[in-house]
LOTOR-431684 format. One record per residue (C-alpha): residue number from 1; residue in one letter; x, y negated, z negated. Coordinates in nm, 3 decimals. Last residue first. Layout:
BEGIN
NUM; A; X; Y; Z $
...
***
This chain:
BEGIN
152; I; -4.479; -0.374; 15.506 $
151; K; -4.500; -0.259; 15.867 $
150; E; -4.511; -0.602; 16.026 $
149; K; -4.197; -0.706; 15.837 $
148; W; -4.027; -0.385; 15.948 $
147; A; -4.103; -0.463; 16.311 $
146; K; -3.960; -0.814; 16.273 $
145; L; -3.653; -0.671; 16.096 $
144; F; -3.594; -0.412; 16.361 $
143; R; -3.630; -0.661; 16.652 $
142; E; -3.387; -0.898; 16.476 $
141; I; -3.136; -0.620; 16.418 $
140; V; -3.166; -0.500; 16.776 $
139; Q; -3.112; -0.858; 16.906 $
138; L; -2.814; -0.894; 16.670 $
137; E; -2.662; -0.576; 16.819 $
136; D; -2.695; -0.717; 17.170 $
135; E; -2.532; -1.042; 17.053 $
134; H; -2.235; -0.866; 16.898 $
133; F; -2.213; -0.825; 16.522 $
132; Q; -1.938; -0.943; 16.289 $
131; H; -2.081; -1.296; 16.280 $
130; L; -2.384; -1.160; 16.088 $
129; F; -2.195; -1.152; 15.760 $
128; E; -2.060; -1.506; 15.798 $
127; L; -2.411; -1.625; 15.883 $
126; Y; -2.551; -1.444; 15.580 $
125; S; -2.298; -1.599; 15.345 $
124; M; -2.351; -1.945; 15.491 $
123; V; -2.726; -1.912; 15.448 $
122; A; -2.693; -1.791; 15.089 $
121; K; -2.464; -2.077; 14.999 $
120; D; -2.700; -2.329; 15.158 $
119; H; -2.995; -2.185; 14.964 $
118; L; -2.800; -2.195; 14.638 $
117; E; -2.718; -2.562; 14.694 $
116; D; -3.074; -2.643; 14.802 $
115; H; -3.219; -2.475; 14.497 $
114; L; -2.983; -2.657; 14.269 $
113; A; -3.063; -2.990; 14.439 $
112; A; -3.435; -2.923; 14.411 $
111; L; -3.395; -2.843; 14.038 $
110; Q; -3.203; -3.166; 13.980 $
109; K; -3.457; -3.374; 14.175 $
108; G; -3.743; -3.214; 13.984 $
107; E; -3.573; -3.299; 13.653 $
106; E; -3.541; -3.661; 13.767 $
105; T; -3.911; -3.660; 13.869 $
104; L; -3.990; -3.572; 14.224 $
103; S; -4.248; -3.748; 14.441 $
102; Y; -4.587; -3.636; 14.572 $
101; Y; -4.855; -3.810; 14.778 $
100; V; -5.227; -3.768; 14.719 $
99; S; -5.453; -3.852; 15.008 $
98; K; -5.808; -3.985; 14.955 $
97; K; -5.748; -4.323; 14.793 $
96; D; -5.565; -4.455; 15.092 $
95; G; -5.551; -4.838; 15.094 $
94; Q; -5.259; -4.847; 14.857 $
93; R; -5.111; -4.502; 14.840 $
92; H; -5.234; -4.253; 14.585 $
91; C; -4.990; -4.109; 14.338 $
90; Y; -4.827; -3.786; 14.226 $
89; D; -4.538; -3.685; 14.004 $
88; V; -4.342; -3.363; 14.030 $
87; M; -4.105; -3.167; 13.810 $
86; G; -4.280; -3.222; 13.477 $
85; K; -4.389; -2.864; 13.412 $
84; E; -4.758; -2.947; 13.460 $
83; I; -4.678; -3.132; 13.785 $
82; L; -4.484; -2.829; 13.917 $
81; K; -4.770; -2.604; 13.813 $
80; K; -5.018; -2.821; 14.004 $
79; V; -4.785; -2.831; 14.303 $
78; A; -4.799; -2.450; 14.334 $
77; K; -5.180; -2.436; 14.317 $
76; T; -5.225; -2.728; 14.555 $
75; I; -4.980; -2.577; 14.805 $
74; A; -5.161; -2.239; 14.799 $
73; P; -5.499; -2.422; 14.838 $
72; K; -5.355; -2.610; 15.141 $
71; S; -5.260; -2.285; 15.308 $
70; L; -4.895; -2.212; 15.374 $
69; K; -4.682; -2.266; 15.684 $
68; L; -4.411; -2.448; 15.486 $
67; Q; -4.410; -2.756; 15.708 $
66; Q; -4.781; -2.758; 15.781 $
65; S; -4.890; -2.700; 15.421 $
64; L; -4.637; -2.952; 15.290 $
63; F; -4.758; -3.219; 15.531 $
62; T; -5.126; -3.153; 15.454 $
61; N; -5.075; -3.142; 15.081 $
60; N; -4.874; -3.467; 15.066 $
59; S; -4.506; -3.531; 15.110 $
58; E; -4.457; -3.785; 15.388 $
57; N; -4.256; -4.060; 15.216 $
56; P; -4.029; -3.836; 15.011 $
55; N; -3.933; -3.600; 15.297 $
54; A; -3.610; -3.418; 15.201 $
53; Q; -3.679; -3.416; 14.826 $
52; I; -4.042; -3.329; 14.882 $
51; M; -3.938; -3.036; 15.102 $
50; S; -3.686; -2.912; 14.845 $
49; L; -3.940; -2.930; 14.567 $
48; I; -4.194; -2.746; 14.784 $
47; H; -3.938; -2.482; 14.864 $
46; L; -3.874; -2.426; 14.491 $
45; Q; -4.248; -2.399; 14.425 $
44; T; -4.295; -2.152; 14.711 $
43; L; -3.997; -1.952; 14.589 $
42; T; -4.176; -1.911; 14.258 $
41; W; -4.021; -2.068; 13.951 $
40; E; -3.919; -1.953; 13.603 $
39; Q; -3.821; -1.593; 13.676 $
38; K; -3.704; -1.684; 14.028 $
37; L; -3.470; -1.952; 13.890 $
36; T; -3.321; -1.705; 13.639 $
35; D; -3.281; -1.456; 13.927 $
34; T; -3.089; -1.708; 14.133 $
33; T; -2.862; -1.803; 13.844 $
32; T; -2.793; -1.440; 13.754 $
31; I; -2.735; -1.341; 14.117 $
30; L; -2.498; -1.627; 14.175 $
29; P; -2.318; -1.574; 13.842 $
28; D; -2.250; -1.201; 13.895 $
27; T; -2.137; -1.073; 13.553 $
26; P; -2.489; -0.989; 13.431 $
25; D; -2.526; -0.724; 13.703 $
24; N; -2.898; -0.640; 13.722 $
23; R; -2.942; -0.792; 14.066 $
22; R; -2.641; -0.593; 14.184 $
21; K; -2.800; -0.268; 14.088 $
20; E; -3.126; -0.370; 14.255 $
19; R; -2.948; -0.473; 14.572 $
18; H; -2.750; -0.146; 14.578 $
17; M; -3.070; 0.053; 14.541 $
16; I; -3.241; -0.137; 14.820 $
15; L; -2.937; -0.098; 15.050 $
14; D; -2.908; 0.274; 14.970 $
13; Q; -3.274; 0.322; 15.055 $
12; I; -3.229; 0.142; 15.385 $
11; A; -2.922; 0.352; 15.468 $
10; K; -3.114; 0.666; 15.378 $
9; L; -3.392; 0.559; 15.618 $
8; V; -3.133; 0.495; 15.889 $
7; I; -2.990; 0.846; 15.848 $
6; Q; -3.337; 0.997; 15.853 $
5; E; -3.426; 0.809; 16.170 $
4; K; -3.101; 0.923; 16.338 $
3; T; -3.205; 1.280; 16.264 $
2; E; -3.027; 1.484; 16.004 $
1; M; -2.882; 1.824; 16.093 $
***
């Protein structure tokens, strides 16, 4: 007889296998679009674009680092690629030659909008899915996911 832990482990394995199978399904437009974005851009880069779009007057390394909870060198590396690929421009503000502020190019705005649209669809989908669980079940799910995050 299988233990509860073995049953849960099989469910996790099934989830991972199902996700991989779905990810490789060329007929799923959401997965295909999302995976294409992930092949060309890191999630960090996409989140930076979204953050700059939402906060055009505050977007410098310090602000992005604080908002995204990433190191300043990580922000610098990601932004450098975005600048190289023509998604982001930078400038110094008058009277402040030290700080560099970022803005989006037209292409950057389009990519940020696409990311935000896909992000919103994913959030709505997850919220609809989670609505089927009771509060006590959600607390167990949250505790499980936090513990799993610490484990991996």
